[in-house]
C-alpha positions as CSV (number, residue, x, y, z in Angstrom):
1,M,164.8,95.2,60.0
2,I,161.8,97.2,58.7
3,E,158.7,95.3,57.6
4,L,157.5,97.5,54.8
5,E,154.1,95.8,54.7
6,D,153.4,96.4,58.4
7,Q,155.6,99.6,58.5
8,M,157.1,98.3,61.6
9,L,160.8,98.4,62.8
10,K,161.8,95.0,64.2
11,S,165.2,94.7,66.1
12,L,167.5,91.8,65.2
13,A,169.9,92.6,68.0
14,L,168.8,95.1,70.7
15,S,171.4,96.8,72.9
16,C,174.0,94.0,72.5
17,L,176.4,95.1,69.7
18,A,179.6,97.0,70.3
19,Y,179.4,99.9,67.9
20,P,177.7,98.3,64.8
21,T,178.7,100.4,61.8
22,G,178.3,98.6,58.5
23,L,175.6,96.5,56.8
24,A,175.6,94.2,53.8
25,L,172.8,92.0,52.5
26,D,173.6,89.0,50.3
27,A,172.0,88.8,46.8
28,E,169.3,86.4,48.0
29,E,168.4,88.7,50.9
30,K,168.7,85.8,53.4
31,V,172.0,86.8,55.0
32,L,172.7,90.1,56.7
33,Y,176.3,91.0,57.7
34,V,177.0,93.6,60.4
35,S,180.4,95.0,61.2
36,E,180.8,95.3,65.0
37,T,183.7,97.7,65.2
38,C,184.6,97.7,68.9
39,K,184.7,93.8,69.0
40,N,186.7,93.7,65.7
41,R,184.4,91.2,64.1
42,I,181.6,90.6,61.6
43,I,178.3,89.2,62.8
44,R,176.1,87.2,60.4
45,F,172.3,87.1,60.7
46,V,170.7,84.3,58.7
47,Q,167.0,84.1,57.9
48,N,165.9,80.5,58.3
49,Q,162.2,81.0,58.2
50,E,160.2,84.1,57.3
51,G,160.9,86.6,60.1
52,I,163.2,84.3,62.1
53,F,166.9,85.1,62.1
54,Y,169.9,83.3,63.7
55,S,173.1,85.1,64.5
56,S,176.7,84.0,64.8
57,V,180.2,85.5,64.6
58,F,181.0,85.2,61.0
59,Y,184.6,86.4,61.1
60,Q,186.9,87.6,64.0
61,F,189.7,89.9,63.1
62,S,192.8,90.8,65.2
63,G,194.8,94.0,65.0
64,R,193.5,97.4,63.8
65,F,190.6,99.2,65.5
66,G,187.9,97.3,63.7
67,P,185.8,96.8,60.7
68,M,183.8,99.9,59.6
69,S,182.0,99.2,56.3
70,L,181.0,96.2,54.2
71,A,180.3,95.5,50.6
72,I,179.4,92.3,48.8
73,A,181.2,91.6,45.5
74,P,179.2,90.1,42.5
75,N,181.0,86.8,43.2
76,G,179.6,86.7,46.8
77,N,182.8,87.7,48.6
78,L,182.5,90.1,51.5
79,L,184.8,93.2,51.4
80,V,185.5,94.6,54.8
81,S,187.1,98.1,55.3
82,R,189.4,97.8,58.4
83,Y,189.7,101.1,60.2
84,E,193.0,102.2,61.9
85,F,194.0,105.5,63.4
86,I,196.5,107.6,61.4
87,T,198.8,107.8,64.5
88,L,199.2,104.0,64.3
89,S,199.4,103.2,60.6
90,N,199.6,105.0,57.3
91,E,198.1,102.2,55.3
92,G,194.5,101.3,54.6
93,L,193.3,97.8,54.5
94,V,190.3,96.1,52.9
95,S,190.0,92.4,53.7
96,V,188.2,90.0,51.3
97,I,186.3,87.2,53.1
98,S,184.6,84.3,51.2
99,A,180.9,83.6,51.7
100,N,182.0,80.6,53.8
101,G,183.9,82.8,56.2
102,D,187.4,82.1,54.9
103,F,190.0,84.8,54.6
104,I,191.0,85.3,50.9
105,S,193.2,88.3,50.7
106,D,193.9,91.9,51.8
107,I,193.9,95.0,49.5
108,H,196.4,97.5,50.8
109,L,195.8,101.3,50.3
110,P,198.8,103.5,51.0
111,M,198.1,106.7,53.0
112,A,194.5,105.8,53.7
113,P,194.2,104.1,57.1
114,E,190.9,105.6,58.3
115,I,188.6,104.0,55.8
116,S,185.0,104.9,56.7
117,C,182.9,103.5,53.8
118,I,183.2,101.2,50.9
119,S,180.7,100.6,48.0
120,F,180.7,98.9,44.6
121,A,179.9,100.9,41.5
122,R,176.5,100.1,40.1
123,S,176.8,101.0,36.4
124,E,176.9,98.1,33.9
125,V,180.3,99.2,32.6
126,S,182.1,99.1,36.0
127,K,179.8,96.8,38.0
128,G,181.9,94.5,40.2
129,K,185.1,96.1,38.9
130,M,185.2,99.5,40.6
131,I,184.8,100.3,44.3
132,Y,184.6,103.6,46.0
133,I,186.2,104.2,49.4
134,T,185.9,107.2,51.7
135,E,188.8,107.9,54.1
136,N,189.2,110.4,56.9
137,S,192.8,110.6,58.1
138,N,194.2,113.7,56.4
139,V,191.8,115.5,54.1
140,P,188.4,113.7,53.7
141,T,188.7,112.0,50.3
142,C,186.9,109.6,48.1
143,T,189.1,107.0,46.4
144,R,188.0,105.2,43.3
145,M,189.8,101.9,43.0
146,L,189.7,99.6,40.0
147,V,189.8,96.0,41.2
148,H,190.3,92.8,39.3
149,L,188.3,89.7,40.1
150,K,190.5,86.7,39.8
151,D,188.7,83.7,38.4
152,D,190.9,81.0,39.9
153,D,190.3,81.8,43.6
154,K,187.6,84.4,43.5
155,S,189.9,87.0,45.2
156,M,190.4,90.6,44.3
157,E,193.4,92.7,43.8
158,N,193.9,96.5,43.5
159,T,195.0,97.2,39.9
160,K,194.7,101.0,40.1
161,D,193.5,103.6,42.5
162,S,192.8,107.2,42.0
163,R,192.0,109.9,44.6
164,M,189.0,111.9,43.7
165,G,189.9,114.7,46.0
166,K,188.3,116.5,48.9
167,M,184.7,115.7,49.8
168,K,182.5,118.6,50.8
């Protein structure tokens, strides 16, 4: 955490995380999610009072190498890109977890197991409906995926994906 007023970097977890890779901050900026890849889990830091954070394991996965990147949907769900080596799988996986820590669904991406980053589009037209994913297994690509927010259970499904081609 960086205190901009004091221009000081303050550690929330010093030398205790196993390969932290992704960060996502909730809309109220009170909850910070961290993907801890080598422990295959998501850690949640909750700000209780100004400058005081508490941490806990938010979600523990099994299988695959581990979570790499995080994004928060407009409905508050956490999207987690789940990395796996191309030698073990040819399918990518993005898990959708509710703000309460409940598993909702998986979004499957054929031929894209090594997902390295996920982000929502920010334009008003596609906000909350389009995610971008980078993937490393064959040729580094960026995939644009149209997702549909289901109103009944707040889950998401992949309705269309399109490869944007080689990244340079």
